Residue frames as a rotation matrix with the C-alpha (Angstrom) as fourth column:
MET 1
-0.542 0.156 0.825 2.24
0.164 0.983 -0.079 -0.07
-0.824 0.093 -0.559 4.60
HIS 2
-0.560 0.347 -0.752 1.05
-0.821 -0.350 0.451 -0.37
-0.107 0.870 0.481 1.04
ILE 3
-0.327 0.528 0.784 -1.99
-0.014 0.827 -0.562 -2.57
-0.945 -0.195 -0.263 0.54
ASP 4
-0.949 0.018 -0.316 -3.16
-0.316 0.002 0.949 -3.94
0.018 1.000 0.004 -2.78
LEU 5
-0.309 0.921 0.238 -6.91
0.345 0.342 -0.874 -3.82
-0.886 -0.188 -0.423 -3.11
PRO 6
-0.601 0.150 0.785 -8.72
0.785 -0.074 0.616 -3.54
0.151 0.986 -0.073 -6.44
GLU 7
-0.944 0.329 0.032 -10.68
-0.330 -0.943 -0.047 -0.37
0.015 -0.055 0.998 -7.16
LYS 8
-0.475 0.846 -0.241 -14.16
0.672 0.526 0.522 -1.13
0.568 0.086 -0.818 -5.85
ARG 9
-0.051 0.564 0.824 -16.97
-0.337 -0.786 0.518 0.72
0.940 -0.251 0.230 -4.21
TYR 10
0.593 0.293 0.750 -17.24
-0.803 0.150 0.577 -1.73
0.057 -0.944 0.324 -1.28
TYR 11
-0.388 -0.752 -0.533 -14.95
-0.524 0.656 -0.544 -4.33
0.759 0.068 -0.648 0.26
SER 12
0.682 0.581 -0.445 -15.93
0.002 0.607 0.795 -7.28
0.731 -0.543 0.413 2.43
ILE 13
0.737 -0.389 0.553 -14.40
-0.658 -0.228 0.717 -7.72
-0.153 -0.893 -0.424 5.86
GLY 14
0.710 -0.474 0.520 -12.53
0.378 0.880 0.286 -10.79
-0.593 -0.006 0.805 4.59
GLU 15
0.576 -0.483 0.659 -10.90
0.647 -0.223 -0.729 -8.79
0.500 0.846 0.184 1.80
VAL 16
0.650 -0.290 0.702 -9.92
-0.448 -0.893 0.046 -6.04
0.613 -0.344 -0.711 4.23
ALA 17
0.774 -0.345 0.532 -8.50
-0.412 0.364 0.835 -8.47
-0.482 -0.865 0.140 6.79
LYS 18
0.651 -0.536 0.537 -6.50
0.691 0.711 -0.128 -10.28
-0.313 0.455 0.834 4.11
ALA 19
0.600 -0.406 0.689 -5.12
0.334 -0.656 -0.677 -6.99
0.727 0.636 -0.258 2.73
PHE 20
0.483 -0.390 0.784 -3.92
-0.744 -0.655 0.132 -5.94
0.462 -0.647 -0.607 6.20
ASP 21
-0.192 -0.515 -0.835 -2.84
-0.050 0.855 -0.516 -9.50
0.980 -0.058 -0.190 7.10
VAL 22
-0.831 0.064 0.552 -4.89
-0.556 -0.104 -0.825 -9.50
0.005 -0.993 0.122 10.32
ASN 23
-0.784 0.621 0.001 -7.87
0.611 0.771 -0.182 -11.45
-0.114 -0.142 -0.983 11.64
THR 24
-0.303 0.773 0.558 -11.39
0.343 -0.457 0.821 -10.27
0.889 0.440 -0.126 10.89
SER 25
0.448 0.470 -0.761 -11.95
0.860 0.004 0.510 -10.03
0.243 -0.883 -0.402 14.64
LEU 26
-0.443 -0.670 -0.595 -9.34
0.757 -0.636 0.153 -7.25
-0.481 -0.383 0.789 14.84
ILE 27
-0.853 0.208 0.478 -11.16
0.236 -0.664 0.710 -5.30
0.465 0.718 0.517 12.11
ARG 28
0.181 0.979 -0.096 -14.45
0.490 -0.005 0.872 -5.69
0.853 -0.205 -0.480 14.01
PHE 29
0.209 -0.186 -0.960 -12.72
0.963 -0.130 0.235 -4.63
-0.169 -0.974 0.152 17.26
TRP 30
-0.815 -0.559 -0.151 -11.27
0.513 -0.818 0.262 -1.51
-0.270 0.136 0.953 15.64
GLU 31
-0.481 0.734 0.479 -14.71
0.322 -0.359 0.876 -0.74
0.815 0.576 -0.064 14.22
LYS 32
0.505 0.688 -0.521 -16.10
0.718 0.000 0.696 -0.67
0.479 -0.726 -0.494 17.77
GLU 33
0.092 -0.591 -0.801 -13.17
0.902 -0.292 0.319 1.30
-0.422 -0.752 0.506 19.20
PHE 34
-0.823 -0.476 -0.310 -12.76
0.277 -0.813 0.513 3.99
-0.496 0.336 0.800 16.52
ALA 35
0.096 0.960 -0.262 -15.74
0.220 -0.277 -0.935 6.10
-0.971 0.032 -0.238 15.48
VAL 36
-0.161 -0.207 -0.965 -14.17
-0.766 -0.590 0.254 6.99
-0.622 0.780 -0.064 12.11
ILE 37
-0.977 -0.132 -0.169 -14.71
-0.208 0.779 0.592 3.44
0.053 0.613 -0.788 10.85
LYS 38
-0.264 0.957 0.117 -18.33
-0.511 -0.036 -0.859 3.13
-0.818 -0.286 0.499 9.80
PRO 39
-0.994 -0.103 -0.024 -18.86
-0.075 0.528 0.846 0.29
-0.075 0.843 -0.533 7.35
LYS 40
-0.185 0.966 -0.180 -22.25
-0.976 -0.158 0.151 -0.10
0.117 0.204 0.972 5.79
LYS 41
-0.750 0.023 0.661 -24.13
-0.191 0.949 -0.250 -3.31
-0.634 -0.313 -0.707 6.44
ASN 42
-0.744 0.512 -0.430 -26.26
-0.441 0.108 0.891 -5.13
0.502 0.852 0.146 3.88
ALA 43
0.213 0.971 0.111 -29.57
-0.777 0.099 0.622 -6.87
0.593 -0.218 0.775 4.56
THR 44
0.627 -0.006 -0.779 -27.84
0.239 0.953 0.185 -9.95
0.741 -0.302 0.599 5.95
GLY 45
0.979 -0.198 -0.041 -25.63
-0.033 -0.358 0.933 -7.86
-0.200 -0.912 -0.357 8.25
ASN 46
0.348 -0.902 0.255 -22.36
0.933 0.361 0.004 -8.28
-0.096 0.236 0.967 6.34
ARG 47
0.368 -0.311 -0.876 -20.02
0.160 -0.907 0.390 -5.31
-0.916 -0.284 -0.283 6.65
LYS 48
0.517 -0.225 0.826 -19.13
0.843 -0.032 -0.537 -3.43
0.147 0.974 0.174 3.47
PHE 49
0.134 -0.600 -0.788 -16.15
0.547 -0.619 0.564 -1.11
-0.827 -0.507 0.245 3.81
THR 50
0.976 0.179 0.126 -15.81
0.210 -0.595 -0.776 1.96
-0.064 0.783 -0.618 1.59
PRO 51
0.258 -0.928 0.270 -12.48
0.640 -0.045 -0.767 3.29
0.724 0.371 0.582 0.28
GLU 52
0.171 -0.142 0.975 -12.72
-0.519 -0.854 -0.034 6.01
0.838 -0.500 -0.220 2.97
ASP 53
0.906 0.162 0.391 -12.99
-0.419 0.475 0.774 3.28
-0.061 -0.865 0.498 5.63
ILE 54
0.729 -0.685 -0.009 -9.91
0.645 0.691 -0.325 1.62
0.229 0.231 0.946 4.12
LYS 55
0.069 -0.703 0.708 -7.94
0.109 -0.700 -0.706 4.89
0.992 0.126 0.029 4.40
ASN 56
0.412 0.155 0.898 -8.97
-0.800 -0.410 0.438 5.24
0.436 -0.899 -0.045 8.04
LEU 57
0.991 -0.060 0.123 -8.04
-0.003 0.891 0.455 1.62
-0.137 -0.451 0.882 8.74
GLN 58
0.442 -0.884 0.152 -4.65
0.608 0.170 -0.775 2.16
0.659 0.435 0.613 7.10
PHE 59
0.029 -0.399 0.917 -4.05
-0.385 -0.851 -0.358 5.17
0.923 -0.342 -0.178 9.33
ILE 60
0.687 0.280 0.671 -5.12
-0.725 0.195 0.661 3.28
0.054 -0.940 0.337 12.46
TYR 61
0.912 -0.404 -0.068 -2.95
0.396 0.912 -0.106 0.31
0.105 0.070 0.992 11.44
HIS 62
0.192 -0.873 0.449 -0.02
0.304 -0.382 -0.873 2.69
0.933 0.304 0.191 10.96
LEU 63
0.144 -0.098 0.985 -0.51
-0.743 -0.668 0.042 4.28
0.654 -0.737 -0.169 14.39
VAL 64
0.721 0.273 0.637 -1.09
-0.671 0.504 0.543 1.07
-0.173 -0.819 0.547 16.34
LYS 65
0.923 -0.285 0.260 1.00
0.306 0.951 -0.042 -1.55
-0.235 0.118 0.965 14.59
GLU 66
0.437 -0.797 0.417 3.83
0.655 -0.036 -0.755 0.43
0.616 0.603 0.506 13.02
ARG 67
-0.083 -0.470 0.879 4.31
-0.238 -0.847 -0.476 3.36
0.968 -0.249 -0.042 15.40
GLY 68
-0.596 -0.232 -0.769 3.35
0.517 0.621 -0.589 1.47
0.614 -0.748 -0.250 18.58
PHE 69
-0.594 0.472 0.651 0.53
-0.645 -0.763 -0.035 3.70
0.481 -0.441 0.758 19.81
THR 70
-0.861 0.495 0.117 -1.87
0.257 0.621 -0.741 2.33
-0.439 -0.608 -0.662 22.39
LEU 71
-0.297 0.831 0.470 -5.54
0.904 0.086 0.419 2.33
0.308 0.549 -0.777 21.40
GLU 72
0.563 0.495 -0.662 -6.20
0.721 -0.686 0.100 5.31
-0.404 -0.534 -0.743 23.66
GLY 73
-0.244 -0.756 -0.608 -3.17
0.168 -0.650 0.741 7.11
-0.955 0.078 0.285 22.28
ALA 74
-0.850 -0.022 0.526 -4.32
0.522 0.087 0.848 6.45
-0.065 0.996 -0.062 18.72
LYS 75
0.178 0.980 0.088 -7.81
0.972 -0.189 0.140 7.76
0.154 0.060 -0.986 19.54
THR 76
0.453 -0.078 -0.888 -6.35
0.430 -0.854 0.294 10.91
-0.781 -0.515 -0.353 21.05
HIS 77
-0.619 -0.773 -0.137 -4.01
0.186 -0.314 0.931 11.38
-0.763 0.551 0.338 18.12
LEU 78
-0.539 0.510 0.670 -6.89
0.827 0.171 0.535 10.97
0.158 0.843 -0.514 15.67
LYS 79
0.511 0.816 -0.269 -8.93
0.856 -0.512 0.073 13.63
-0.078 -0.267 -0.960 17.47
GLU 80
0.470 -0.355 -0.808 -6.17
0.267 -0.815 0.514 16.19
-0.841 -0.457 -0.288 17.99
GLU 81
-0.232 -0.732 -0.640 -3.91
-0.501 -0.474 0.724 16.03
-0.834 0.488 -0.257 14.96
LYS 82
0.246 0.386 0.889 -5.89
0.377 0.807 -0.455 14.09
-0.893 0.447 0.053 12.42
GLN 83
0.969 0.247 -0.026 -5.69
0.069 -0.372 -0.926 16.43
-0.238 0.895 -0.377 9.44
LYS 84
0.435 -0.879 -0.194 -1.97
-0.890 -0.452 0.054 17.23
-0.135 0.149 -0.980 9.69
THR 85
-0.363 -0.603 0.711 -0.91
-0.531 0.760 0.374 13.65
-0.766 -0.242 -0.596 10.33
LEU 86
0.387 0.585 0.713 -3.36
0.297 0.653 -0.697 12.24
-0.873 0.481 0.079 7.79
ASN 87
0.920 -0.104 -0.377 -1.93
-0.376 -0.500 -0.780 14.48
-0.107 0.860 -0.500 5.06
ASN 88
-0.039 -0.998 0.043 1.61
-0.980 0.046 0.191 13.33
-0.193 -0.035 -0.981 5.91
PHE 89
-0.238 0.020 0.971 0.45
-0.194 0.979 -0.067 9.71
-0.952 -0.205 -0.229 6.03
GLU 90
0.771 0.586 0.249 -1.20
0.145 0.220 -0.965 9.98
-0.620 0.780 0.085 2.60
ILE 91
0.637 -0.621 -0.457 1.96
-0.769 -0.466 -0.438 11.46
0.059 0.630 -0.775 1.09
ILE 92
-0.366 -0.798 0.480 4.10
-0.818 0.521 0.243 8.68
-0.444 -0.303 -0.843 2.59
ASN 93
0.090 0.501 0.861 1.60
0.023 0.863 -0.505 6.06
-0.996 0.065 0.066 1.42
LYS 94
0.944 0.253 -0.213 1.68
-0.174 -0.166 -0.971 7.41
-0.281 0.953 -0.112 -2.16
LEU 95
0.240 -0.941 -0.239 5.48
-0.968 -0.214 -0.129 7.45
0.070 0.263 -0.962 -2.14
GLU 96
-0.384 -0.336 0.860 5.57
-0.497 0.860 0.115 3.83
-0.778 -0.383 -0.497 -0.92
GLY 97
0.567 0.662 0.490 3.22
0.139 0.509 -0.849 2.89
-0.812 0.549 0.197 -3.77
ILE 98
0.832 -0.343 -0.437 5.50
-0.551 -0.413 -0.725 4.59
0.068 0.844 -0.532 -6.29
LYS 99
-0.166 -0.942 0.293 8.51
-0.954 0.229 0.196 2.83
-0.251 -0.247 -0.936 -4.76
ALA 100
-0.071 0.219 0.973 6.76
-0.123 0.966 -0.226 -0.54
-0.990 -0.136 -0.041 -5.07
GLN 101
0.902 0.426 0.070 5.95
0.040 0.080 -0.996 0.16
-0.430 0.901 0.055 -8.73
LEU 102
0.525 -0.781 -0.338 9.54
-0.840 -0.412 -0.352 1.20
0.136 0.469 -0.873 -9.46
ILE 103
-0.344 -0.627 0.699 10.90
-0.711 0.660 0.243 -1.95
-0.614 -0.413 -0.673 -7.81
LYS 104
0.349 0.566 0.747 8.48
0.129 0.761 -0.636 -4.02
-0.928 0.319 0.193 -9.90
ILE 105
0.960 -0.028 -0.279 9.62
-0.273 -0.316 -0.909 -2.28
-0.062 0.948 -0.311 -13.09
LYS 106
0.121 -0.992 0.030 13.27
-0.990 -0.118 0.078 -2.77
-0.074 -0.039 -0.996 -12.12
SER 107
-0.255 -0.200 0.946 12.75
-0.371 0.924 0.095 -6.48
-0.893 -0.326 -0.309 -11.59
GLN 108
0.689 0.589 0.422 11.13
0.189 0.416 -0.889 -6.78
-0.699 0.693 0.176 -15.01
LEU 109
0.707 -0.473 -0.526 14.14
-0.703 -0.549 -0.452 -5.24
-0.075 0.690 -0.720 -16.76
């Protein structure tokens, strides 16, 4: 899944939910379930997600929504094979981004 978010230091939960096309409640739920998601909170308590949080959310989304892992299975997978699978996921994600750009260029021709 390729998400289009502008380059920023922090993203609001609404921006993140819209990019993943899910409810904000699902993002909050995943935050509680997965320790790798640690958004910062401002003085009013609003969550601010970093680009690293976005990468982790993309990986969790991939495991749960696209590959059909259960939450427990995704947690186990994150703990055991995180680095190997994350590297493969990042390569696939970059290739999907390149594919999307090429399709866009093709449609403009």
